[in-house]
C-alpha atoms as a printed R data frame, in Angstrom:
    type eleno elety resid chain resno       x       y       z
1   ATOM     1    CA   MET     A     1  95.532 111.185  85.124
2   ATOM     2    CA   LEU     A     2  92.249 109.530  84.023
3   ATOM     3    CA   VAL     A     3  91.009 108.838  87.769
4   ATOM     4    CA   ASP     A     4  92.634 110.389  90.587
5   ATOM     5    CA   GLU     A     5  90.846 109.208  93.894
6   ATOM     6    CA   SER     A     6  92.314 108.384  97.158
7   ATOM     7    CA   HIS     A     7  92.188 104.437  96.733
8   ATOM     8    CA   PHE     A     8  91.744 104.183  93.071
9   ATOM     9    CA   GLY     A     9  93.663 105.643  90.238
10  ATOM    10    CA   ALA     A    10  93.913 105.271  86.437
11  ATOM    11    CA   SER     A    11  96.356 106.804  84.279
12  ATOM    12    CA   ILE     A    12  98.044 106.308  80.699
13  ATOM    13    CA   LEU     A    13 101.724 105.866  80.959
14  ATOM    14    CA   ARG     A    14 104.445 105.476  78.358
15  ATOM    15    CA   CYS     A    15 107.563 103.542  78.350
16  ATOM    16    CA   VAL     A    16 110.675 105.808  77.929
17  ATOM    17    CA   ARG     A    17 112.677 103.002  76.399
18  ATOM    18    CA   CYS     A    18 110.130 101.759  73.848
19  ATOM    19    CA   GLY     A    19 107.455 104.389  73.611
20  ATOM    20    CA   HIS     A    20 104.570 101.857  74.091
21  ATOM    21    CA   HIS     A    21 101.611 102.994  76.276
22  ATOM    22    CA   PHE     A    22 100.150 101.282  79.073
23  ATOM    23    CA   LEU     A    23  96.896 101.658  81.160
24  ATOM    24    CA   SER     A    24  98.103 101.835  84.859
25  ATOM    25    CA   LEU     A    25  95.315 101.126  87.241
26  ATOM    26    CA   PHE     A    26  96.029 101.489  91.218
27  ATOM    27    CA   CYS     A    27  93.715  99.979  93.870
28  ATOM    28    CA   GLU     A    28  94.181 100.264  97.628
29  ATOM    29    CA   ARG     A    29  91.723  98.247  99.681
30  ATOM    30    CA   VAL     A    30  91.475 100.046 103.140
31  ATOM    31    CA   ASP     A    31  90.746  97.777 106.101
32  ATOM    32    CA   TRP     A    32  91.194 100.451 108.916
33  ATOM    33    CA   ALA     A    33  93.567  98.088 110.784
34  ATOM    34    CA   ASP     A    34  97.289  98.866 111.598
35  ATOM    35    CA   SER     A    35  97.888 100.793 108.246
36  ATOM    36    CA   ASP     A    36  99.215  97.990 106.195
37  ATOM    37    CA   ASP     A    37  96.434  98.218 103.452
38  ATOM    38    CA   PRO     A    38  96.637  95.824 100.486
39  ATOM    39    CA   GLN     A    39  97.554  97.576  97.245
40  ATOM    40    CA   THR     A    40  97.540  96.391  93.781
41  ATOM    41    CA   THR     A    41  98.775  98.225  90.546
42  ATOM    42    CA   VAL     A    42  98.726  96.912  87.052
43  ATOM    43    CA   ALA     A    43  99.913  98.098  83.779
44  ATOM    44    CA   VAL     A    44  97.990  96.955  80.675
45  ATOM    45    CA   PRO     A    45  99.553  97.393  77.340
46  ATOM    46    CA   VAL     A    46  97.140  99.594  75.088
47  ATOM    47    CA   SER     A    47  97.208 100.427  71.317
48  ATOM    48    CA   ALA     A    48  97.076 103.841  70.039
49  ATOM    49    CA   ASP     A    49  93.370 103.765  69.413
50  ATOM    50    CA   GLU     A    50  92.734 102.707  72.810
51  ATOM    51    CA   VAL     A    51  94.855 105.626  73.997
52  ATOM    52    CA   ARG     A    52  92.800 107.981  72.159
53  ATOM    53    CA   ARG     A    53  89.425 106.444  73.265
54  ATOM    54    CA   LEU     A    54  90.616 106.769  77.106
55  ATOM    55    CA   ARG     A    55  91.691 110.286  76.713
56  ATOM    56    CA   THR     A    56  88.417 111.418  75.077
57  ATOM    57    CA   ALA     A    57  86.420 109.377  77.553
58  ATOM    58    CA   ASN     A    58  85.012 110.711  80.857
59  ATOM    59    CA   VAL     A    59  86.277 107.845  82.713
60  ATOM    60    CA   VAL     A    60  85.152 109.137  86.244
61  ATOM    61    CA   ALA     A    61  81.691 109.305  85.060
62  ATOM    62    CA   ASP     A    62  81.587 106.155  82.878
63  ATOM    63    CA   GLU     A    63  84.258 103.474  83.650
64  ATOM    64    CA   ASN     A    64  83.115 101.444  80.560
65  ATOM    65    CA   ALA     A    65  86.172 102.784  78.492
66  ATOM    66    CA   ILE     A    66  88.448 100.907  80.956
67  ATOM    67    CA   LEU     A    67  86.152  97.957  81.471
68  ATOM    68    CA   GLU     A    68  86.288  97.460  77.826
69  ATOM    69    CA   ILE     A    69  89.940  97.276  77.747
70  ATOM    70    CA   VAL     A    70  90.448  94.833  80.592
71  ATOM    71    CA   ALA     A    71  87.366  92.778  79.377
72  ATOM    72    CA   ASN     A    72  89.506  90.983  76.926
73  ATOM    73    CA   GLU     A    73  92.082  88.496  78.087
74  ATOM    74    CA   ARG     A    74  95.676  90.019  77.504
75  ATOM    75    CA   ARG     A    75  99.155  90.207  79.154
76  ATOM    76    CA   PHE     A    76  99.815  92.825  81.944
77  ATOM    77    CA   LEU     A    77 102.354  93.694  84.615
78  ATOM    78    CA   TYR     A    78 100.822  92.613  88.035
79  ATOM    79    CA   HIS     A    79 102.228  94.233  91.203
80  ATOM    80    CA   ASP     A    80 100.554  93.053  94.255
81  ATOM    81    CA   MET     A    81 101.451  93.943  97.704
82  ATOM    82    CA   PRO     A    82  99.039  92.213 100.128
83  ATOM    83    CA   LYS     A    83  98.695  92.777 103.957
84  ATOM    84    CA   GLY     A    84 101.295  90.952 105.922
85  ATOM    85    CA   ALA     A    85 102.987  89.075 102.932
86  ATOM    86    CA   ALA     A    86 105.653  89.468 100.306
87  ATOM    87    CA   GLU     A    87 104.826  91.348  97.355
88  ATOM    88    CA   THR     A    88 104.531  89.967  94.003
89  ATOM    89    CA   LEU     A    89 105.641  91.364  90.592
90  ATOM    90    CA   ALA     A    90 104.973  89.282  87.559
91  ATOM    91    CA   TRP     A    91 103.721  89.383  84.102
92  ATOM    92    CA   LYS     A    92 100.044  87.662  83.844
93  ATOM    93    CA   THR     A    93  97.860  86.774  81.003
94  ATOM    94    CA   ARG     A    94  94.226  86.325  81.950
95  ATOM    95    CA   LEU     A    95  91.095  88.626  82.275
96  ATOM    96    CA   LEU     A    96  91.512  91.256  84.707
97  ATOM    97    CA   PHE     A    97  88.748  91.938  87.202
98  ATOM    98    CA   ILE     A    98  87.965  95.314  88.799
99  ATOM    99    CA   PRO     A    99  86.407  94.827  92.086
100 ATOM   100    CA   GLY     A   100  82.750  95.700  91.990
101 ATOM   101    CA   HIS     A   101  82.414  95.019  88.184
102 ATOM   102    CA   ASP     A   102  81.872  91.266  87.676
């Protein structure tokens, strides 16, 4: 686990079928009302070099290792669970923005 906080997580996952690595990001937006907080998880395919850089970086102290990966438009798996609405699971290709980092 690269980052393990109560409402944000980042980890490197590996597909058991193909062996490819993914940067997995989880974000929960707490609104303190009726415990149906919106949550989003993304899985971004990463290269072996990016995996090495992420594993050696202190991501908690300096999130630039993650920001450098998501700053480039690429395909990622998007799982969104909005408050009071149906969830979405889809592949997307676009820039990925992390809240608070624009």
